N, C-alpha and C positions, 0 to 999 in steps of 0.2 A: 762461386756461385751465389747469388744472392736472392733471395725471395722476398717479395714486399703485398702485402696485402689493404690493397686500397677501397676495397668495397665489399662487400657480401659478407662480414668478421663480427661474428655477434649480433645480425641482422639476415635477414633473407630480402636479399636487395641490392646492386650496386655491384655485381660480381666483377673485381678486376683483380688483378691479381699484373706484377711484373718483378721478372724474372732477368737480371743482368746475368750475363757471363765474361768473360776476360775478352768475348770477341763480339758478342751483341748482348742486344735488350728486345726482349720479348714479351707483349703482352697477353697474356691469358684474360680474355672478356673483356667489352665495356660497355658494362650495362649501367640504367637509369636506376636511379633510387626514385624509391617508390614507397608513399606511406601516409605520413602527416605532411603539413608543410612545413614543417622543421624540418621535416628528411629529404623532402623533394629540394630544397632552398638546396643542397646541396651539391645538385646537379647545373648546376649556373658558378660554380667554383671552379678556379683552374683548377688542371692536372695536377699532381702531385707530384711530374714528372714533363720534359720537354716531350709534347708530340713529335716533334723533329728528328728526336735523338731514334726511334722506335721501330726497331728494322721492323718487323714483322709483328701480326696481332692474330691468335689463332681459337676462333670462336668453338665453342662448345654445340650453341642451338640459337634459336634466332629469337626465343624470348626477349621484349622488350628489356630487363632485367639484366639480361645476358648480353642485348648489343645495343642499347639502346641510347647508346653517346656517343657510335661510329661515328656518326655525322659530326658535331663537336670536335673527335679527334681531327678528323681531315680539317676540320675549316680554322683547327687552332693548328694544322702546318704535318701530318702525319705523311706520309709518302711513300710509308712502305707494303709490305704486300698483306694480305686479310685470306688467312687459311679455314676454308669450310669445307664441311659436303655442302654437295651438290645442291642437294633439298634446302639447306640453312637459307642458302644466297639464294635460289631463289624464294626463300619466304620473306628473307631479309628484305628483297628488292618492293614489296608490298608494306611491308609491318614499317621499314625507316621513312616510305615515302607518307601514311599515314600519322605516322609518329610528329615528323616533320606541321604536317598540319594542325596536328593539334596541337602544336606549341607555337603555330602564329596563330590559329583561332585562339590563345588561352593569353596571345602578347594583344590581339585588336581585342578583345574583353578591358581587360586592364586597361588599355591605354585610354579607352574610353570613357574611365572610369580618371583615371589619372588626368590628364586632359580638363577634368571639370574639375576639378579639386586644383587644378592651376601648377602642378608635379610633371616633373620630365618624363615623357615615353619608356620605355622597355622594349628592348632586344628579343624575339625570340630567342629561345635556346641554339635553335638552327631553323634554315629554312629545307622547303623542296628541293631549290639548289644544291644547296650543302646535299643534304640525302642523296639526289644522287650522282652526284659528286662524287660519295662513297662510294659507287659500285662499281665504280671501275677498277675499283683495286682489289675488289675478291678474287678469288682461284681455288673454283670450287674441285673435290674431288672424292672420293668413293667410299667410303671402308673399306676396310682393313689396305687401302694400300701404302705404301713407304713410300716415305715422303722425306727430299733428302733437301733442307729447306736452307741448309749455312754449311762450311764446311763443321760446326760441329752440335748441328743443332739434324735429328731425323723425328719425323714423329709418326705415329700409325691413329685413326680415327677407330673406337668400336662401336658398339649400337650400344643407347644406352638406356633403350624404348621409353625415353621421357615422352618426345613428340615425335612428329616424321624431319629425321637428318640430323636428330640428339645426338651427340658423341659423349663417350668416356676419350680422353686426351691421353696418350700415350707417346711422354719423351724423352728423349735419350741426350744427355749431354755430354760432350767431350773438354776436358780441361784438361790438357798436360796430358797425361799414364792415366787417367781418369775419367770412369765411365757411368756417369748415375742416369737413375730410371726415376723420375715422376709421373707420377697416375694423379690425372683431374682427374675425378667422378662426374666432372659438369653435375646434372641433377637425373639421379637414376629412376627408374622408371618401375612400376609394379610389374611381372608377368603376368599373362593371363588378360590382356586387353584388347580391346578392339582394334584394326586395322594394322598397327605397326608390331617389333617382334619383340621379343622380350629384351629384358636386361642382359649385354656378355659380362663372362668375368673373366677378368685378368690374371695370367698365371703372378705376375709377381713383379717389384716395383722396391726401388730403396726407400722411397717418400711417397706418401698420396693426401692429395688435396680433398677431402670428402664430406661432401654434402649431411646437414644433417637435423635437415627441414622439419623432419619427421623422428625426429630423437626421441620421441620421450611418448610415441603413439602407434597402436595397432592398427590398424583401418579395419572396417568391418570387410565382407567379402562383396568381390566386385559386382556378384551376383545378386545378392542381399541389397543393393542401393538401386539396383535396376530396377528389380523389382516392384521394391518404399517410391522410385520415382514415378512408374508407372500407375501404383494405388493413388499416391501424392495427385498428379493429372487427375486421372477418374474422379478421385472423388472431390475434386472441387469444381469439375466441369458439371456433377450430377447439381451443386449445386450454382449454379453460373457464374459460377468466378475464372478469375484468369489467374494462371503460373509465371510468372517472372524467374528464370533463369540466369542471372547474372555467370555468364561464360566467358573464359578467355578466350579469343577468337581463333588461335592456333592450336588442336591438338586439342580440348576439350568439346571442341561445339562441334568436330568431326565427329566427339568421339558417340557425344550425343544425337545427331545424324543415324548413325551407325547403329546405334542401340532399339534408337525409335522406327528405324527402317528392320529390323530384323521381329520386334513385334506387331506392328502393323501389318509388312507384306509374309507373315509366314504362322499365323495365328488369323482365327477365326473372329475377327473381332468384325460387334456389328456395325452394320454405316453410319449413324446414330454418335457412338461412341466416335469415328475419329475424328478425333480435336484438330482444328485445325492447329498447326505448329509452322510459325513463322520465325526464321534464320533471320532479325535486325541488325545486323549486322555487316557496312560491306565490307569492311577488311576481312570477317568470316567466310562473307562469299568468295572474294578472290582468293583465299586459302584456301578454301575448298578445292578450286580448279587447281589451286601448285598442286595438293593432295594428289586429282587424280591426275596430271602430267607426270607425276614421280611413286606411279603405282611400283614399278621395280622393288623398291625398298618397303612394300605395305607385308603381315603378314601370309600362312598359308591359305588360313581361312579366309581374308576378302580377296586374297588373289584371283578363290576358288569361285567365289562369291562374281567377281566382274568377268569372269571366262564362263560361267553358265548364265550372265547375261542383263544379270542384276548387278546396277550402277547404286552402288551401296547408299551414296550420297545425295539419292532421289528415292521419292515414294506419293501415294496418291495427296495422301493431307499435310504435304510438305510444301511451304510460300519460301520462298527469298526474299526480302527486300529489301533493295539496294537506294532509295530515294527519297529525301528526307520526309515528304508530303502522302508518299505510301506510310509511312512510320507516324507520321503524325495520325492520318486516321486510324492508325489502331486502337489510339486512346479512345477515338471516341465510338469505337465499334461494342455497343453491351452485348455478347454473346460468350463463351468461352472458347478460351484462345490458350496456348501456350507458346511465351516470346523468351525467344532465348537469342541474349545481345549482352557485344562488351561493353564494360572492361568485367574482367571474370572479378574485382575486390571494387567492383562498382566506384570506383574511380574519375571516369572518365567515361566520354562517349557516349548510345542514346540512352544506357537501362538506367541514366539518373533520370531523364523524361519519363521514363516507364513508373520509376519508383515514384519520382515523385505524383504521377495521375493516379496510383494502385495501392500504394502502402494505407492510406486510410481506410480501407476497405473488407471488413472480414471476411467477407467472401472468397479474397483472394490464396493466394502461395506465391513465398517466394521462397525458392530452393538455393544454397551456395552447393555448388560439388566443387570445389576447389580453396586451398588456402590462399586463408587473408589478411595483409599485414599490417601488424600492428600498425595504428593511425587512419588506415582505411574505410571507405563504410559500412562498406563489409563488414569486419573487426563489429564496428560500434554497433552495428546492427543486430548480430550477433551475442553482441556482450549483452544484450537484453536493452538497449535508449527506445524507450518510449515515445518521443518526437527528435527528429533529423530535422537541419537547416539544407536545403536541397535550392541549387535557383534560387535561391534570395530570399524562400519564402518555408515558415514553417511547418512539420507534415508531419500529422499522426499516423503514431504505425501500429497499425489496428492488425494486419494478416497474419498468418499463420507462417512462423518460419522456418524451415528448416538444412540440417547441416549435410552433404550427405560426402561423407570423407571417405566413404567407397570408391567413386570418381576421381578421388586425387590422382593426379598422373609423376606425384612422390611416393617413395620410396618408404614404407614406414620402418620403424625400429627392427622389428621382424626380418625383412627384408636387406636392409644397409649389412648388418651381422652376418648376414648368409651372403651375401658380397663378398664383405673381407674376408670372411674364415672362408673365403676360397681359393686365396693366395697357398700357393703352393711354397713357394718364399714370403714368410712373412715380411712386409716394410719395417724397414726401424723407427721408423714412427708416421704417424697418423694428426694430420692438420686437420680441425673441425670446423668448417663456415657452413654457410647458406642455413643457417639455423638460429633460430632466439638464445640467448645464452643458455635459457635452462632448459632450451631442448639436446643444445650442445654437452652440456654438462650430464645430463640421463644416457645419450647415449655413448660417449667420453668413459664412464662408470664403468657400464657393461665391456666396451671392448679390452680397458683393463685389466680387469677380474676378469674375463672367462677369457680373450684372446690375446690376453699378456702383452698386449701392443701397447705402448709410453703412448699417449696424447699430449694436445698443445692447440687449445681453443685460443686462436690469436684476436685480436684488436686490430680496427682501423688505426692505418701506417704502421705495425708489426713491420719487424724487418726480421728475416732466417736468415744466417751464413752455413752454408752446406761447404762442410769439406770431406773429406773419404772418411765415413765411423763419426762423424763428429758433423753434430749443431748448436750452434752458438746464435742467440737472440735477442733483439733491441727490441725495449720498447720506446713507441711513438705516440707521441700526440700532435700529429701534422694533421691527422684530420680527427680523430678521436678526440679532439678540444671541442668538437663541434657538441658532441653528444654533453660534452660538457656546459657548453654555452645553455644548449637547451634544457638543463636539470634547474641552471641559474636563472634561465626566462620564467620559467617554471614555477619557481623559489620565489621570484621573482614578483609573482602574478598572483600569486599565495599570498603576501604582504599584502598587496594592491588589493585586492577584495577583502582582508581583514581588516586594513584600518577601514576602508569604505565603509562596510560595516556597522564598524565605532564611528564611525561620522554621523550615520543615518539614527544613528541611536543620541546623539549630542540629548534633545530633551531630556533624556535619559539621565545620564550623566551628570547635567545642571538643576535636574532634580533636588530640593532644599532639603531632603532629609537622607539623600546620599550623600549631597555634598555637605552634609553636616557631620554627613557619618566617615565616612571613607574619605574627605576632603588632604590629608595628608599620604596615604598612600596610593590616592590618584596623583597628585602633585608628583610625587618621590618616583612611581614608575613611570612618567611621563618624561620625567628626570633622565631618566636612565634610558628611555628609546631612543630619547634625544641624543644622548654623546653613545648609545649602540650605531646608529646612522652614521654620527660623525666616524668614527672608527671604523664604518665601511667604506665611506668615501674617501680617507686617507689607502684603505687598503686596494681601492682598485688604482690610486693615485701613486701607489710604488711601480 
């Protein structure tokens, strides 16, 4: 049996793993790459396998970095079975259609520029029709059902406590006389969160493929982040400002609404301090409707709220925005308010328009409540950028920026170690994925030193072969060459910028005194650079 890592390896995006047995080819997740322009270009590459040969796709949850390339997979020939929880299937119905709308809109926007420049038009990654076609391959199941998907494969979903319908995947593979159990953690959540249940613990596994998003971080308590959220909202409102919250439409948005409901409904809040809360995300609104339809997956506290007649997703000062016209009016309204809008990393969606209209105003506040991938606008703002380019315009960044990590839906280092330590039978090896390299390495050190379990941090394209009590690993440059390409492009950009700066100083170089003093040194250095450029050309030509 082989396992190959085609995404979410040394990065927190594009989850995609291929398992090849004697009889079957199984994908676990088929996510979209999100982040910088270079990373997102990976979505348009051909799959490093033939989609027609894939028998099963097992989906751990609906977030777009785990499900977002399913329509492309079907478009490219996949005709197998997509196995997921029922809630995941229901959420994918709205998420994949929304993603297709974004793909089509982006292609239209790009083609306007390309037509003016006389360039050929581009096709969207996939269309709404592709997204709808992919839905007919889904087979929904419930947690803890034993599911036989072939003579050699059986699986079971356990609750990952990350978002509604998110799952830990237990997978048993029979080859000959050997029976191997592999556990994919999926995205693990934190205990004690609103709406959903705590992550379940697993008893045993031969091998574990485990997320490491926050492998080097301990989150502040959820209650502290909630308290700080309310304080920021009230403080900003009293000075007349707007609070912007980029939020993932599925999971985080519903948790925010739930917590704000508890604050405004169960506390003695004066009427003038009931600040208008706007959820400006068509996807977020639709996702909330799916949450209501899947209330059997809610935790005990939330179910009891519903039984008492309190809908956790409505309260007096909450407004859901669907139309674009209403969204535009929010930025013309000059009164204190909170705008919760997707996307959570500010890479797309209506939040970018709200940022454009509000980043410059020091009265306003911006609150991040989730992971910000490398290269995303959210990460750039968190890193302290003073100016950003948004929708073709350079915007000054003058508002207050907060990062409330306690709202993260990902397990922190402490929880990840606790989850792994609860295995009654230790896995032989743990493969750390879904984390930037520094985070994965920090978690790896603790697992090896404290739990005495060998860890491997694979790169994209790596392949492992699992035999009984033995793992052999091959390194691959199949897709990791993209990262190398990005590095080379960055270095070439640096070289170009330095040459450009040098040409801008030609008057200094041609100064009589400079030439008289440094003529031979300058000439020799330029000849040396010419030689090095020729060497580079020869190296490229080989």
